[in-house]
C-alpha positions, 0 to 999 in steps of 0.5 A: 805805838800808833800804827796807821793803815796807810803806813808801809813796814819792812823787815829789819836785819833782825826781822829777816833772821826771825822770819827764818826761824832764828829769832826765838819768837812765837809762831803767831808773831812769826806768821805776821812777820812773814807777811811784811815785805816793804811794799804793802801797807798795814791795811793790805797786811791786815787783809792777808792776815785775815785770809790766813786765819789771824783775827784783826785784834791779834794782827794789830797786837802782833804788829805793835809787838814786832815794831816795839821789839825792832823786827819791823820799821816804817818805810819813808814815803816820798811825801816825807822827802818832799816835806824835808826839802821844804823844811830845808829850804825854809831853814836855809832862808831863815839862816840867811835872814838871821845872818843878815840881821846879825850883820846889821846889829854888828854895824849899829854897835860899831856906829854907836861905839864910834859916836861915844868916842867922838862925844868924849873927845869933844867934852875934853876939848871944852874944859881946857888944857888945865882941866885935862891935866887935873882930871883923871885920864879915864875917858878914852880908855873907858870908851875903848873898853866899852867898844870891845865889850860891845863887840864881844857881845855881838860876836857871842850873839852871832855865834849863838845864833849860828849854832841855833840855826845849824842845829835846826838845819841838822834836825830839818835835814836829818830825814833827807840825809837818812833817805839819801844814805839809804838809797846809796847804801841799799844796793851795796847792802843787798849785793852783800846780803843776797848770797848770805840770804840764799845760803841761809834760806836754801836748806829750808827751801829745799826741805819744803820742796822735798816735803812737797814732792814727797806728798805729791808723788807718794800716791802715784808711786804707791799705786804703781807698786800696788799694780806691779805686785798685783801683776806679779801675783797674777803671773805667778798664779798663771804659772802655777796653774799651767804647771798643775795642768801640764804633765811633767816633761823630762829634763832635756839632755844638753850636749855642749859638744866641747869634747868634739870641739877639742878633739877636732883642734889640731893644737893640744889643749891641756889643764893642770892643777896647782902642783903642775900635774896634768888633769886633761890633755886633748887628742892632738897631744899625741901628734905633737909629742907621740905620747897618748893622753892616758900616758900624760894625765896624772904626771907632771907636765914639765916632765915632757920638756927638756931640762933647760925649759922646765924652770921657765915653764914651772914659774909661768904656770905657778904665776898664772895659778896664783894670779901673780903672772907677768906673762901668759906665754912661754916657749920651750923644747918639747921632748917627743917620743921617738923623735927630735925635740919640738920647739913649742909655745904654751899659752896659759890662763887661770882655771877656776872651780864652780865656786869661783876659786882658782884651782889650776891652769888651762891652756894650749900649745902650738908649733913655734919652730918657724917663729923661733927660726925667724927670731934667731935669724933676726938676732943674727942679722942685728948682730951683723948690722951692729958690727958693720955699723961699728966698723965703717968710717961713716958716722952713724946715728940710729934713732928709734920711733920714740926719738931716742938713740938706739946706737952710735958708732965710734966714727960718729964720735970721732967726727963730731968731737964727742968725748963720751963712749958710744954705748953710753949714749944709748937711750938718750934723746937724739935732740940732746945729742944733736944740740951738743954737737951743734956747738962745733958747727959755724952757726949752731942755730942754723944747724939745729933749725935745719935738723929739726925741719928734717925730723918734723917732715920725715922725708929722706934728705941726702947730701945736706952740707954743714961747715964745722968751726975748724973748717971741715965740711960735713955732709949729712944724710937723713933716712926714714926707716919704715916696717910696712906702713909704720915708721920704725925709726931714722938713720943719720949718716955724717961723713967728711967731704975731702976737697981736691985742693989741686983741682981747685987751684987749677980751676982758679 
């Protein structure tokens, strides 16, 4: 297969796969195949192959073998397209001339057939009527058959010429058609093949880049490691020399001072083992309980609390020691020596050994009598408030900071026709309850829109009136409840406005 120096070659799909190493060809063929890029001619490829160490004979043999095996193909030059255009023009002219010749031949045949028919008619007229009767009636039919035969031959000749010209045109236009198809299909093929080529070539390219980086960076990294190792060895040698030169100094005594810190604290600090036996108690314990630390260490810590508090304190200490505690504070009544019980709060934490294993609990105690009094007072006030809300005639809806119902009194349910029991509504969203009672108002959408504006604004609103479907007028107050600077909830008050019908009639 003759390969010219000015010829340009490109890889086929089979060649692209072989260039990646998947074609099973020799390394010599693969090195030559990788030079082919569809832009350089054979002479330029030969120079590139020679610079890479491939002889001219080996290059020519390898390129011939690649073309025979279908790994490369020649690229059509623009001159070939121009030549195909000239061939196509010549073929088209030939077709026109041939079609014109065919038409002239057909016309000539038609005229000859007409002349034959006319001659036969004249001969029959000269013989007379008698001879026409005695002669066989074959003249006219014979002329008609000859005419049809000539017409068939002319048609067959024309079809044959048209078929020959069509074949020549197909041969002449084939390169141009292929070039046009290549122009139209190439972008689409490149668009579809580019992701596949990238995915196929990426592992190999990454491996090559990684290998190049390793080769490039390895000397510098080794040099840095050697420098660090030498510096470390020099530092160690300097330390050894200083230790040999300097006399041994006595180890300093470290005083953490934690004993003094615990002694100065006004709250007891303690530690117990996993069984609840006290292993340490600070001096402040004596002021709290009246017992000394020596009297407490070695005994169960819960023995110094009343019977009602022991179960909860024991559960808290066991949970903290085992790592399963849900709370790390617990209150209880401390039985003081020679005095009234003292309400204290115990704060606990796990105690670990030097090996990191939990071996007990440590913690502290503080006086919780005042906080307990405040909690009890708040509970009593809350009970009185709940009783008051249940007894008044005004409908009350208490909303917490999460937007859920905290309390609804019976007057609210009676006033707005809520069938459910008041306590069953606790915990439900306030918006759901307001949407339910809105059906009893004239214009439920307006009522819901107004209460939504109130909740979003958060400001106090008093004396807002709405009309129920049964004619009653409901007056509503909306109050925000705050604790300090934080919002704690909202209060909704609903009451029926009783009209003075007599006064209205006099005024009218």
